N, C-alpha and C positions, 0 to 999 in steps of 0.2 A: 575622201574615201579612206579614212584612218583605219577602220576595222578591216577592210579588205586587205590592206597592206599587212597588218599584223597577223591575220589568220593565214594568209598565204605564206608568210615567213615561218610561222609556227609549224604549219603542217609539212613544210618542206625540209624541216630540220629536226626530226624526232630524236636521233642519237645525240648524246651529250646534252640532254634537255636542261638540266639544272644550270649548267654554265651558260648555255645559250639564252636561257630565260633572263638572266641578268642583263645581257646585252640588249635583248628585245625590250626589256623593261625601260631602259634609258631611251630607246627609240620611241616607245609609246608615250613616255613623258614629253619628249620633244614634239610629237605630233599634237598632243593636247595643248602644249604651250603655243604652238602655231595657231591652233583653232581658237584659243582664247584671245590671242592677239588679233586675229582676223575679226573676231566679234567685238574687239575693243573692251574686253572685260577681264577682271581678275578671274582666275580659274574657279574660285569658290562661288562666284556669282553665276558663272556658266553652268556649274553643277547644281544650282538651285538656290544657293544663298540662304543660310539659316541664322548665322550670327556673324559679327565682325571682329570677334576676339575669342581666344581659347586659352584655357588654363595650361600653364607650363609646368611639367614635372622635371625637376632639375636632377642631373646625375652628379652626385657629390663623391668625394673620396678618391679622386684619381691619384695614382702613384702612392697607394697605401704602403707599399714596400719601403717608401722613403719618408713616411710620416707616422705619427703616433695616432692611436685610436682617439685619444682626447682631442687632438687637433681636428680630426674629421668631425667629431661631435660638435666642436665649436663652429666649424664651417656650416654644418646643418642648421645650427641655431641662427647664424648670421643670415643665411638664405631665407629662413623662416621669417626673420625680422624684416627682410626686404619684401615680404609679401608672397613668397612662393609657398603654396599649400601642401606640396608633396615632393619628396626626394626619393632618389634611388641610389643604392651603393652596390658595388661589385664585391661578391665574396671571393676569397682566394680559391676555395674549392679543394685544395690539397692539404688544408690544415684545419680540421674540424674544431679543435679547441680555440684557435684564433677566430674562426668565423663565428662561433657562438658568442665569444666575448665582444667581438666587433659589432655584430648585429644588435646585441643587447644594449650596448652603450649608445649607439646611434638611435635605436628605437626609443630609448628613454629620453633622448634629447627632443624628439618630436613624436610623441605617442600616436599610434594609429595612422601615421602619414609617411612611413618609410617602407619602400619596397627593397627587396634584396635580389640581386641577379646572380644565380648560381652558374650561369654561362656554360651549360652542358657539362658540369663537373662530374656527374655520376653516371655509372654504366649499369648499375643494378638497383632494383627496388630495395634490397637489403641495406646497402650503404646509404642510399638516400633517406630511408626511414630513420636510420640511426642518428643523423644530425637533424632531420626535420622534426623529430619529436620535441627537441629543445627549441628550435626556431618557431615552432607552432605556438609556443607559449608567450611569444614576445609581442603579439598583436600587430604583426607586420601587415602593411597594406596589400602586398602581394609577394609571391616568391616566383621568380622568373627562370625559365629554361633549366629545369633540373636535369633534363636528358636531351640528347640530340634530337633534331627536328623529326627524324624518321621514327623515333620511339614514342609515338603518341599513345600507344596502348599502355606503356609504363607510366606515362604522364597522367593518364586517366586514373590508373590504379592508385598512384600516389595521391592524387587529388581527393579520391574517395576517403582517404584516411586523415585528411588535414582540414582544419578550419580555415587556414590561410588560403586565399584564392591563388591559384597558379596562373601565371601569365606566360604565354608561349605563342609562337607563330611567325616570328620575324624572318625566318629562313624557309618558310613553307610556301609552296606555290602550287597552283592547280586547284580548281573548285572542289574536286572530290576529297583531296587531302585536307584542305581547309575545313570542309564540312565535317570530316571525320574528327579532326582535332578539336574544333570549337565546342562540340557538344559536351565535352568532358572537362573543360577548364573554366576558370572564372573570368579571364580577361584575354582577349585576342590581341596579339602584337602583329601589326601589319607594316610592311616596308615596301613602298611602291617601287623601289629600285631592285627588288628581289622577286616580287610576286606577279610581275607582268605589267608594271607601270601603273598609271592612273586607272586604266581599265581593270586590271587585276585587283587593285586596291578597292575599287568601288564594289567589285564582286565580293571580296572578302568582307567588307563592311556590311554588305547586305546579308551575307550568310551569318554573320555574327548577330545582326538584328533579328533574323529569323529564329536563331537559337536563344534569343533573349540575353545576349552578351554584349558588353561594351568593348570598345577598341581603344588601345593606346598605341599610336604609330611609333616606329623605331627611328630615332634621330632624324636628320634632314628636316629640321623644324620649318624652314621657310617653304619647303614643298608640302609637307604634311599638314601645315597650317590650313591649307585649302580644303583638305578633307575634314578637318576639325570644324571648319566654319561652314561646311556644307551639309554635314550629316549629324543628326542629334545623338546617335549612339557612339560617336567618337569623342572620347573624354577630353582630349586636348593634344598637346605636342610634348615631345621629349626634348629637353634642351641641355646641351653641354655648355657650361659657362665659358665664355671666351677667355677669362682670366686663368682657367685651368691649363690652357695650352694644349689640350688633348684633341681639339677639333679645329683645323685651320679653315673650315669652309667659309667663314665670314670674310676671310681675306681675298676670296676668289669671286665674290658676288658684288654686283653693283648696288643692290638694295638688301638691307637686313631689316626684318620687321621689328618695330619698336616693342619693348616689353615694359609694362607698367603694372606695378603691384601684383606681380605673379601671373599676368596674362599677356600673351603675345597678340599684337594688334595686326589685323589684316590690312594691307594697303590697297590703294586704288589702281596700282600699276597693272596694265593688262598682262596676262600670261600666267605661268605656273610658279613665279617667284624665284626662278633659278637663273636669272640673267647673269652670265659670266662677265667679269671684268677682264677682258682679254689682255689688257696691258699687264695686269697682275699675274695672269696665267703665264704669260711669256716670261715675265721677270722671275717667277718662282719655279719655272719648269726645269727639270733635269735634262731634258732633251727636246729639241724642236725640229719638226720635219714638215715641209710643205708638200701637200698632196695636190696634184693638178686635177 
């Protein structure tokens, strides 16, 4: 009775909904994990099963404040040589001249296959347009999150003046909010840990399909791999390279999906792909408490 549990919790906790939704999202993921294990199937098969591997978009350029632009461009070339077809970099957001130079150098290293994440850097259409006029000439694969999640009207207005597809949605939850957003962007970003778990992510994927848009999930690749392997309009997964040191998730899981020639491979283990290695959790924890 997974849905009964989630609907009851959702309806009884209307205040502080955005924070609460994150907690409920994790509970929903756990319930789907239990359901898939009870069925002795990996989650993607329980959801229908469309393919057994998905393209990985790699996030490059971490710690740009400690590196040179040419170093990141070299990183992008190395990742492309390893078979990854698309990369993403994070713009600084507070230094337009640097961002123009940075995005231009990386886009030149991998033409047409680099996305840039503005990470909610702008608060007005005026300032966004000032830098996006230049970014729009670079042939970026997408421009992500120009504004805060709640500013979907400005996101739509900016998209109308750009050739570059705008990607947004990783912090949006609720079917009406997602439906409003997805109609005016090029690519929907979905995060099951934010939007209501697997249930909310499925709803978002279907809303994107109805609007004729594709989906690129936000990080948590072992979890979102199941969406990418179950739904045709999910483009793939977002992968933070382990060697970057920016994402310790792999150290906490029992299984990590194999990656071959730029594609992440779905395994046969039952569940949602997020089985914690409790020995590692305890070893790395800052604080441990036993709850009876």
